[in-house]
C-alpha positions as CSV (number, residue, x, y, z in Angstrom):
1,M,-7.0,17.8,-11.4
2,K,-7.0,16.6,-15.0
3,K,-8.9,13.5,-16.1
4,N,-7.3,11.1,-18.5
5,L,-9.0,11.1,-21.8
6,T,-7.3,7.8,-22.8
7,T,-9.4,4.8,-21.9
8,V,-8.3,1.2,-21.4
9,M,-10.0,-1.1,-23.9
10,F,-12.7,-3.2,-22.3
11,R,-11.8,-6.9,-22.5
12,G,-14.8,-8.7,-21.0
13,T,-15.2,-12.4,-21.7
14,K,-18.3,-14.5,-22.6
15,A,-17.9,-16.3,-19.3
16,Q,-18.0,-13.0,-17.4
17,E,-21.1,-11.9,-19.3
18,E,-22.8,-15.3,-18.4
19,Q,-21.9,-14.7,-14.7
20,L,-23.4,-11.2,-14.9
21,D,-26.6,-12.6,-16.6
22,A,-26.9,-15.1,-13.7
23,V,-26.6,-12.4,-11.1
24,I,-29.2,-10.2,-12.9
25,E,-31.6,-13.2,-13.2
26,Q,-31.1,-13.9,-9.4
27,Y,-32.2,-10.4,-8.6
28,R,-34.9,-10.0,-11.3
29,G,-38.0,-8.3,-9.8
30,T,-36.3,-7.5,-6.5
31,P,-36.9,-3.9,-5.4
32,G,-33.6,-2.1,-4.8
33,A,-31.5,-4.7,-6.6
34,L,-29.3,-2.3,-8.5
35,M,-26.7,-2.0,-5.7
36,P,-26.1,-5.7,-5.2
37,V,-26.1,-6.3,-8.9
38,L,-23.4,-3.6,-9.4
39,Q,-21.4,-4.9,-6.5
40,K,-21.4,-8.4,-8.0
41,A,-20.7,-7.0,-11.5
42,Q,-17.6,-5.3,-10.0
43,D,-16.6,-8.5,-8.4
44,I,-16.8,-10.3,-11.8
45,Y,-15.0,-7.6,-13.9
46,G,-12.9,-5.9,-11.3
47,Y,-14.4,-2.5,-12.1
48,L,-17.5,-1.1,-13.7
49,P,-16.7,0.1,-17.2
50,Y,-19.3,1.8,-19.5
51,E,-19.9,-1.5,-21.3
52,V,-20.8,-3.4,-18.0
53,Q,-23.0,-0.5,-16.9
54,R,-24.8,-0.6,-20.2
55,M,-25.4,-4.4,-19.9
56,V,-26.8,-3.9,-16.4
57,A,-29.1,-1.2,-17.6
58,L,-30.4,-3.1,-20.6
59,K,-30.8,-6.4,-18.9
60,M,-32.5,-4.9,-15.8
61,G,-34.7,-2.6,-17.8
62,I,-33.6,0.6,-16.1
63,S,-32.0,3.7,-17.5
64,M,-28.3,4.1,-18.1
65,E,-28.6,7.4,-16.2
66,E,-29.7,5.5,-13.1
67,V,-27.0,2.9,-13.4
68,Y,-24.3,5.6,-14.0
69,G,-25.7,7.7,-11.1
70,V,-25.3,4.9,-8.6
71,S,-21.9,3.8,-10.0
72,T,-20.5,7.3,-9.6
73,F,-22.2,8.3,-6.4
74,Y,-20.9,5.5,-4.2
75,S,-17.1,5.4,-3.6
76,Q,-17.1,1.6,-3.5
77,F,-17.5,1.5,-7.2
78,V,-14.5,1.9,-9.5
79,L,-15.0,2.9,-13.1
80,N,-11.4,2.3,-14.3
81,P,-9.4,-0.9,-13.9
82,K,-6.6,-1.0,-11.5
83,G,-3.2,-1.2,-13.1
84,E,-0.6,-4.0,-12.5
85,V,1.0,-1.3,-10.3
86,A,-1.9,0.3,-8.4
87,I,-0.8,3.5,-6.7
88,A,-3.1,5.2,-4.2
89,V,-2.0,8.4,-2.5
90,C,-3.7,9.3,0.8
91,L,-5.2,12.8,0.8
92,G,-6.7,12.5,4.2
93,T,-6.2,15.5,6.5
94,A,-2.9,14.4,8.2
95,C,-1.3,13.3,5.0
96,Y,-2.5,16.4,3.1
97,V,-1.2,18.7,5.7
98,K,2.2,16.9,5.5
99,G,2.5,17.2,1.7
100,S,0.7,14.3,0.1
101,G,-0.7,16.7,-2.6
102,E,2.9,17.4,-3.7
103,I,3.6,13.7,-3.7
104,L,0.6,13.1,-5.9
105,D,1.8,15.9,-8.3
106,R,5.3,14.3,-8.4
107,I,3.9,10.9,-9.4
108,T,1.8,12.5,-12.0
109,Q,4.8,14.2,-13.4
110,I,7.0,11.1,-13.4
111,L,4.4,8.8,-15.0
112,G,2.5,11.3,-17.0
113,L,-0.6,9.8,-15.5
114,P,-3.5,12.0,-14.2
115,T,-5.2,11.1,-11.0
116,G,-8.1,8.7,-11.4
117,S,-6.8,7.0,-14.5
118,T,-5.0,4.0,-15.8
119,T,-2.3,3.8,-18.5
120,P,-3.7,2.4,-21.8
121,D,-1.4,-0.6,-21.4
122,G,-2.8,-1.3,-18.0
123,K,0.6,-1.1,-16.3
124,Y,-0.1,1.8,-13.8
125,S,-3.2,3.3,-12.2
126,L,-3.2,6.3,-9.9
127,E,-5.9,7.3,-7.5
128,A,-6.3,9.8,-4.6
129,T,-7.8,8.2,-1.5
130,R,-9.1,9.4,1.8
131,C,-7.6,8.3,5.1
132,I,-6.1,4.8,5.1
133,G,-5.6,4.8,8.8
134,A,-1.8,5.3,8.8
135,C,-1.8,8.9,10.1
136,G,1.3,8.3,12.2
137,L,3.3,7.7,9.0
138,A,1.9,10.7,7.1
139,P,2.2,11.3,4.3
140,V,1.5,7.8,2.9
141,L,0.7,6.0,-0.3
142,T,0.2,2.4,-1.2
143,I,1.4,0.5,-4.2
144,N,-0.3,-2.8,-4.6
145,N,-1.4,-2.5,-1.0
146,E,2.2,-2.1,0.3
147,V,2.3,1.0,2.5
148,Y,5.0,3.7,2.1
149,G,5.2,6.3,4.8
150,R,6.9,9.5,5.9
151,L,7.4,10.5,2.3
152,A,8.7,13.5,0.4
153,P,8.2,14.2,-3.3
154,S,11.9,13.4,-3.9
155,D,11.3,9.8,-2.7
156,M,9.0,9.1,-5.6
157,D,11.7,8.5,-8.3
158,K,13.4,5.8,-6.2
159,I,10.1,4.1,-5.1
160,L,8.6,4.0,-8.6
161,E,11.9,2.7,-10.1
162,K,11.2,-0.5,-8.2
163,Y,8.0,-1.0,-10.2
164,K,9.3,-0.4,-13.8
């Protein structure tokens, strides 16, 4: 799968940076503090862009490699912001066997948006997920947490039209 080379401009605020500073100060000197700091940083910003990872590394006195390694290893961390229209296609076994890969391909074709990316205007984001627990409706996707099930690639035009 292609990765989107276009990035969404980081728009952090001074207030968010102050919140992050307070979190880092709260955990200063605590062994193993990187995970909770990154969790709270993601709560503050909604995701963990390079700029936030860099702030964490500098202010905690640890390497950027360590911060990036943890940020990319754990699936709970998101490196790209979710779009106004956040699309997640389940690629769990039941969904995949029933054609979710083709559904993902169709969405990519319609929106011109590679998996794991967000449009530069922040309107759409597209991600592939693992099982969401709706196997009886396979294949499924969610758009802004609304579940769509028993899908075919041909359903995507009509569904996405609703979010234009």
